[in-house]
N, C-alpha and C positions, 0 to 999 in steps of 0.2 A: 256172382256179384260183379257189377260193372267196375272198371278201374276207378272211375270218378267216385262212385259210392264207397269203394274200398278206401280211397284216400280220405274221404270225409269221415269214415268210421275211425280210421287211425288218428286223425286230427282230434276227433271228439274224445277218444280214449286218452290221448296224450294230455288234453286239457283237463280231463277229470283227474288224471294222475297228478298233474301239476298242482291243482287246488287241494288235492288230498295231502300232498306234502306241506303245503302252506297251513292247512288246518292242523296237521300233526305238530308243526312247530309252534303254532299259537297255543295249542293245548299244553305243550311242554312248558312254555313261558308262564301260562296261567297257573300251572301246578307248582312252579318254582317261585314261591312268594318273595324270596330274597332278590332274585333277578328282576321280578316285576317291580319291587320297591326301588331298585337302582334305576331302572328304566324310567319310571314315572315320578319317583320321589326326588331323585338327585337334581333334576332341572329346577324344581320348585324351590328346594333348599338353597341352591346356588344363586338363583335370581334374587331371593330374599337377602341372603348374606351379602352379595355384592351390591345390591340396591340400597340396603340400609346400613350395613356395618362397614364394608370396604368402599368408602367414598372419599374423593379428594376434596370435598368440602370441609371447612373447618367451622364448627358451630359451638356455641356456648363456651367460648374460650374465656378463661378468667383473666381479668385485667386489673391493673391498679391505676389510680388517678391521683396526680399531685396538682391540686387546685390552689394556686397561689393568689388568685384574684378573688375567689369566693363572691361573685356577684351573680346577678340574674342571668347574664349571658352564659357564663360557664356552667351554672346549674342546669340551664336548658340543654346545653351541648352534652353534658354528662348524662342527662336523662335520655337523650336520643341514643347515645352509645349503649346504655343499659337496656333500652327498649329493643335494640336490634337483636335478631336471633343469633347473631354471631358472637356477641359479647355479654359477659356477666361481670359487673363491677365487684371485684372481690375485696379490695382494700382502698381506703382513702388515706393517702400518705400525707405527711406534714413537711418532709424535707427530702432533698436529693439523696441524702445518705441512706434513706430507707429503700430506695429503688433497687440497688444492687442486692441488698439483703433479701428483699422479696423475691428476686429472681433466683438467688441461691437456695432459698427454701423450696423452690419448685412449685410455688403456689400460682404464679402468674406467667403469662407468655408475652404480655405487652404492657407497657406503662405509657400513659398519656399525661404529658406535662402541659399545664395551662399557666402561662406566665402572669405575673401581677399586672394590673391595669389592662387586662384583656378587653373588657367592655369599653373602657375609655379609648383605647387605641382603635378599636373597631369603629367607634362613633366619629372620632375626630380625624384620624388619618386614613380611615378606610382600610387599614391593614392590621392584622393580628396574627401572631404565630402560634402554632401548636406543634409540640415536639412529640414524636412517636419513638419510643425505645422498645425494640423487640429482642427476644431471645433467639439469636441466629445460630444456635447450636443445631437447630433444624431449619436450614435456610428456606425450604419450600413453605413451611408453616409461617415463618417470620414474614416472608414476602406476601403471602396471602393475607395475613392479619393486617399488615400495614396498608394494603390495598383496600381492604374492607373499611378500616378506620378512616382512610382518606376519603372514601366515598361518602361516609356518614358526615364528615366535616364539610365536604363540598355541598351536600344536600342542605346542611344547616346554613351555610353561607348563602345559598340561593334563596332560602326562605327569608333570611334577614334582609337581604338586598332586593327582594322581590324580582330576582333574576335580572337586575339592571346591570349593564356593562359599565364597569368603572374605567376611568381614564388610564390609558396605557396598560391595560390588563389583557393578558392572553388567556382565553378560556378554551379548554380542551373538552370537546363533547365526544363521549364514548357511547357506542351502541353495541350491544351484544346480540347478534342475530341468532335465531333458532333456539337459543337457550339463555334468555335474558337474566334469569335468576342463577345461572351457573350451577345448575344441579348436577351432581356427579352421576346420577342415574342415566342421564342422557348419553353419557359415554360408556357406562358399564353394561347397559342392556344389550346393545349390539355385540359387544365383546363376549358377554356371557352366552348369548345365543350361539355364536360361532364356536365357543369352547365346548359347551354342553353337547351340541349336536355332533360335533366332530368326535369327541371322546366317547360318548355313549354309543353312537352308531358303529364306530370303528371297533371299539373294544368288544361289544357284545357280539357283533358279527364274526370277528376273528375267533373269539373263544368258543362260540357254539359249534363252528365247523371243525376246529381243532379237537374239541371234545368228541365229536362223532368219529374222527379218525383214530383217536386214542382208544375208544371203546370198540372199534371195529365195525360200528354200525354204518359208517359211510359207505364201505364197500358193499354192504348188503343192499343199501338203497340204490347204488349205482348199477346193480344187475337188473334193475327194472328197465322196461322198454324206453323210458324217457332218457334223453341225452344227459350226460353228466353236467353240462353247463346249466341246463334247466333245473337240475336238482339243487345245485348251489344257489341259483337265483331264487328258487322257491323258498330256501331257508332264509334268505335276506328279506323277502317280502314282509313277514310279520314285523320286523324291526323298522321297516319303512312306515308301516301303519302306526306303530307305537310312537315313532318320531313325529308323525303328524299330530298326535295328541300332545306331545311335548311342545311343539311349535304353538299350538293353540293355548296351552297353559302359560307359556312364557309371555305371549302377547297379552293375554288377559291380565296377568299379574302386573305387567309393565304399565298398562293403561290405567287399571283401577287401583292398584296398590302403590305403585311408584309414580303415578301421574305423568308418565311419559307418553305424549300423544303420537298417533300415527298420522303424520301430516301428508304422506303420499298415498298411493294406491294400495289398499289392503290386498287386492288380488295379486298385484305385482310382488308385494312383500312375501306373500305365502308361496307364490310360484318360485321365487328365488330361494326361499328357505327349503322347499322340496328339492330343488336342483342341488343345493349344497348337501342335503341329506343323502341324495344318490351318490354324490362324490365321496362322502364319508363311508357309505356302505361299500362302495367299490374299493376304497382303501382298506377296509376291513377284510374283504375277500382276498386282496393281494397279500395282506399280512398272514392270513390263515394258510395261504398256499406256501409261504416261506417258513412259518413256524412249525416246529415239530412237537410242541407241547403247549398246554394251556399257560404254563408259567412264562414261557417265551413270548407267547401272544400277548399276555397281560403286560409284560415288561415293555414290549415294543409299543403297545397301544397307549400305556400310561406315561412311561418315562420318555420314550423317543418322540411322542407326539405332544405331550403336555407342555414341555418346556418351549419348543418352537411356537406352539399356539399362543402361549402367554407372552413370550418375549418378542416374537417377530410378527405378530398379527397387527400391531399398532395400537391396540386399545389400552395397553399398560404403559408402554414406552414409545415415544415418537420414532418412527423408522428413519425420518430425515436426519436425526442426530446420530445415527449409528455409522460405523465405518462402512466403506464401500463394499467389502466382501459380505458383510452381514445383510446389507441392503439387497444384494444380489440373491442371497440365500432366501430372503423373505419372499421372493417372488414365487417360489415353489411351495409355499405354505398356503393351502386352500383357505384357511381362516382369514388371512389378510384380505383377500378379495371379497369374501362374504361380509366381513366387517365393514368394508367400504360401501358395499351395496346397501346393507341394512341402515347404516348411518345416513346415507344419502336419501334413501327412500323414506325411512321412518321419521328422521329428524328434519331433514331439509325439504322433504316433500317433492323430490324430483321424480321424473318418469324414466321409462326404459331408455330414452334417447341419451340420458346422462350416465347410465351405467351399462351400456351395451358392451363396452370393452371388457369390464369385469365379468359380465355374464358369459361372454364368449370364451374367456379364459377358463372359467369353471366348467363350461361345456366341453372344452378341449381336455381338461383334466379328467372329466367323467369318462369320455370315450377312451382315453389312453389307459386309465387305471382299470376300467372294466375289461378292455381287450386283453391287457397283460394278465389280469387275474384269471380270466376264463381260459386263456391259453395254457397257463401254468397248471390249472386244475385239470385240464384235458390231458396234459402230459403225465401228471403224477397219479391221477386217480382212475383213468380209464383202463 
């Protein structure tokens, strides 16, 4: 046999062995229904929970109204507050003394006080006051509710005055770009994508290889003619394929269930998601090389990665508000850069020119993690 034909034969045999390892791992995942449920079910559950339950929007808040004027103008304003999806008028109070009692009962979160002569003041002096009293034991909710109520009052004012500018009045016009309705899902969907892909890919890859080492089957596979690095990569390929299904399910749920649009390029969004998946798989390979047992691999994947992903990726808490050391640490969290990419491409509709830096950082992380992981496996398992 000629040398060229011999090399082609060896390449073909190595390719067949590689795909046989991939097929073996796929069959193992298919037989393990619990693992399959975690891989495919957890992303769906988390996107639903974060999209519908864990939201920073405040809806259907119970409020009380003290209407001291009781005229057509105040009745119309109260009706607009009640018609808003943010408020439900729970009580109609008759005096100031009842306001604090209503707050102490825990029934309401906001009280709206409409003074006497409200309609007369509005007609004759072009001025009328509305007092908003909020329960500031939760300052974020209190601030949000007062902003919502102020917006409703300003909309009512514009309708009454036909948007005419009054003498010596300063009108502030506010526009909310990309998310005019301030839906919490616009923020949580990119964050959940980063968290789910990182945790699922990293945890499952780390555990499956450590399990092979604990059972002694990894050494059996490594005696095959295929190089140890290719054996390890072959075990990661099925999780890459399953992660692709997760990406598709998350995007479908986001668009059709949570009504979060994909304003940018779908191809770019999928490509960036696959890049982040490869980074997560490489991190899982690195953890599996350092962990001596499944328990250690699970601990590192869940505890050591979950908290940094949630706390330092930017989707739960603004990184700009953190101390300088934490801001520096956040730069080594892959989820931070992927969150910026998804939010920019999916919500803002930008292209690769706007996220090239984040893409380059993720590519560098992929090369670094994959190189270190393969070298450590080569030393320990060959």
